[in-house]
N, C-alpha and C positions, 0 to 999 in steps of 0.2 A: 660890483666888480670883474673884468677884465677876465673870459678865461684863459689858461695856457695855450699855451699851441699842442701839448697831448689832448688837452680836453677837448677843442676843435677838432682835433683830427678821429677822434673819437667819436664824437656825435657826428661827425661827417660822414664816416662810414657807417651809423646805425641808423642815419637816415635814407645813406645809401641801399643798405640790405632792407630796411622798408620799403623802399620806392620798389626795387626787383621782387620781392617778395608778394604787391601787389598784383605784377605780371601774371604769378600763378594761376589767380581768378578769371583773368582779361584777357585776350588777346592784346598784344605790344601794336598800337598806333605804328610807332617808331620803331626800327630793332637799333636805334641808335645807343640807348643804355644798356642794351646786352651787349651789344660791341664796345662798349666803354670797359662794365664788367668786364668782360673773358680779355682785356687788355691790359687789366691791372695788374694780374701775377701775385692776385691777393685769392687764395681756397678757398677762402668763404664765399667773395661773392661770385668767384668763377663757379662756385657750386652752386648756389642758388640759379645763376642766369643758363649753367646747364641744363637744370630740372628745368625751365620755362621753357626752353626751345627745346627740349625732347614732348613739354603735355603740348604745346602749341603747334608741333610739326614742320618746323622752322630749318629745313634741309638746306637754304641757306645761308645760312651760320653754322655748317660742317666746316667751313676749313677754317675759321675764328675758332671751333671746337678744337680739331688738332695741333692751332700753333699756341692755344693757351694749354692744352697741355701737355707740352716741349717746355713752357716756361716753369712749370709746378716742375719738373724733373731738374737734377743738375745739385750742385753743392751746396745750394741755400733751400731745398726742397723742404723738409720741416718746417722752417723758419715763413715760408711764405707760401706754404700749406699744412699746416697740422692735421695730423692723423690722416692727411690725405684726401680729406671732403672733397678737394675740386678734383683729383684726378678720378676718383672715384662716380664724384656725378656726372664726367665728361665719358668717361667709360658706358655708364648706366644710360644714357641718353644715346648715346650711337650704336647701342645694340637695342634701344626701344625704336629708333628710326631705323634701325637695319640698315647702315651702311658700313661697310668695312672699311677700316682705315689703319694700314699696317703702322704707321707709325705710331698709333695706338696701342694696336693691341697686337703687334709683334714685340713692341718695345715695351709694353706693357707686362709681359710676361717677365720680363729682366728685374723688375725694379723692387727693391727693399728700401724699407726705412722705417728701422726701429727707434721710439719714441718710450720717455718715461723711466719712474725710477723699478717699475716693473715692469720688461722690457718688452716691447708687443711689438711686432711688424707689422704696422697699420697700411702696408700697399700691399699685403695679401689680400685683401681684398682686391683690391687692380689685376694681381695675376688671377683670380677670382672670377673677375667678371669677362677678363682678355680671353680665358677657355672657356668660359660661355658664348660670346661673340664666335668663337672657333665654331663650336658645333651648333649655332643658328641661322649662321653663315655659309654654312656645308663647308669649310675650309679641307681640301682633301688632306691637310695635317694633323684634323680634329682629335683623331683618335691618338696620337703619340703627342699630343699636347696634353690632353684631359687623363689619360695615364700617368705620365710626370706630375700634373700638380693633384693628382689623387695618393701622392707620395709625399705631397710637402707637408714641410715641417710645422705651419700653420695649420689650424682647425678653419680656418676660413677661406682657406686655397682651396684645401679637400674637400667640404662639404660643397662647394660649385661646383668641383669636379664630378662631381657623384652628381648634381645636378644635372652638370652637361652631359652627360654620359647617356641620361634618361631623355632629353634633348634630341642628342645625334639619333635618338632610335635604334641604333645597329644592334640585329640580335649577335654580330661575334666578338660584342661587348660585354655579351651577361660573364663570359667568364671574368673577365678582369675584376667586376661587380664581387661574385660570388668569392674570388682568390682573397680577397679585400676583405669579406665577412668571416672568412675561415683565418683569419689572420688573429694577432694580440687585439684587444678592444682597442677600439676608436671613440670618440666624442659621441655621446647617444647622436647627434643631432645629422652626423655624418652616415653614421650608421644606419638613420630611418630614413634618408638619403637614396642611399642605397640602395634597402629596400624599395624604396617606392619606387626607384628607376629600374630596378628588378620589372619590378609589377607592370609597368608602362610599358617596359619594350616589350615583352616576353609572358605574361603573364601565368598561360597554363603550364608551363615548364619551368616558373618561378615557383608555383605554391609546393609540390613536393620537396623542394630545396629548402624552403621557410621552413618547411610544417618539422624540419632535420635541426632547426637550430634551440627546438623548443626544448630539444633533450637537456641544452646546456645546460638547462634552470638556473639563467644569471641575468644581468644586466639584458643581454643580446637577445637572449630567449621573451622575454617581457620585451621589447622593442621587438622584434619577429611576430611573435601575438597579436599585436596592434596592426601592424600591418598585417597581416591572416584579417583580423575584424575590419578592417577598411576595406578588403576584396568584397565583400556583401556574396561568396561564391559558401555553397554548400557543401563543396569538399571542404573547406576548412572548420565546420561548425565538431565532426566527432576529435577531430587532433585536438582540436580547443580543450573539448571537455574533459578528454584523458589529461591535457596538462593540467587543469584546473584542479585534475583529483591527484594528480604527483608533485606538485608545487609547493614546494618549501616554505613556510608562513603564512602572509596575508594573500587573501585570492584576489583582490582585489584587482590585478591589473589584469588579471586572466578573465574575470568577468567583466570587465570595460569590454576588454576584446570581442567577449560573445555577445555581449549588448550589442557592440558595434555592424557586428553580422547582421541586424535587424530580419532576422529570421524569425517565421512564428515559432519552431522549434527550438528555438534558441532562448527567445524572449520566454515561452512556455515553462524552461528547465529555471532560468531564474526566479522567477516567478514561483516556481516551486521550493527556493529555498527561503525566499522572503519567507513562506509559509508555516516551512516545517524546520528550518535547519534549525543552530544555534546563532548564539548573539553576534557571534564576530561574524560567520558567515552570511548570515541571513543580510545583517548592514550590509556587506561588501556588495553582495547583489541590489539587494535596493538601492545603493548609491548608484552602481553602473545602471539600471535602469531610469534613474532619476537623471541620467544625460539627457535623456527625451522626455523629458515632464513636460516642452512647451507642445507636444503631441497630444490631446486630448485624448483620444485614445488609450494612447501608454499610461499616462496619469491615472486615468480611470483604473485600466487595469494594476496596476501598481498600489493604490489606495487600496484598491480590493484585497487584497492580498496582505496588505498590510491590518488591514480594518478585522482580517482574521486571526492574528494574533492573538491570543488571550491572554499574554503578561503584559498586563499595563505599562509597565517603565520600559519595556525594549518597545510596545509601539507606540510610545512617546517620542523613543528615541530615531524610529524609523520615519515617523511624520517630520520630524524637526529636519528629515534628508529632501522635504516636498518643497 
């Protein structure tokens, strides 16, 4: 039975997608298939081609990337490029190629694309990548662009802005990150990115500020604790121990932050709690230390602490974490 025209088109598209994806693994002998895909005005094909171009550092195809970006914008953008797959891939490719293209990175800041029954602006990721491009390629207006994106309605753009400020590395922008972290709560990944960028730009002066966030005993305080743990800085130990003492409810996050410090004093404190504290506290401490069970010495010390427990049921619970 002959296939319908629609079935033939679907098969043809599937074959083209498979052929393009094969280029991710091996450098193309010819750029012809990539050029053809970029000229297709199909976001899926364009996205795969853009990824291959970045992977194989094909700078000669940058003009075609810019042209393809324009073709995916406009009135039929949702039909041609659902979820902005192609536009996102082009922006990401140009960032990876370190190629400044205003027709993408300036134009992209103004793009919105609302889709779905639960409306989502899929172009937020495009705006975010354009902000990151401004930072990484050291554009003179990067700080202004990132400040606006940090207040974007959509999470993906705000997250990219927080990361971009860290990429820019300017000490004068730490005030913007501090201001953001003192406002009403944002999504956890946005706040974590703000904390990470603060520490990457001005580690020493930021630790004291982040310690003060622990006083909130809220979700932001938990993120601050984990950020402090990630510093592996001895100055964070006492504040985290105090936070663990005063936290309401489970100490799991506080203990994880202490374990992340990877300091002898921090590890000894947690091992002591595994040996002597009540069931819930001992389990939280052991769970935190078990994060590093791939480390033979850490595993040995944790096993010894667990073995010292006299209560067989609790000992079995603790051993189950390993």
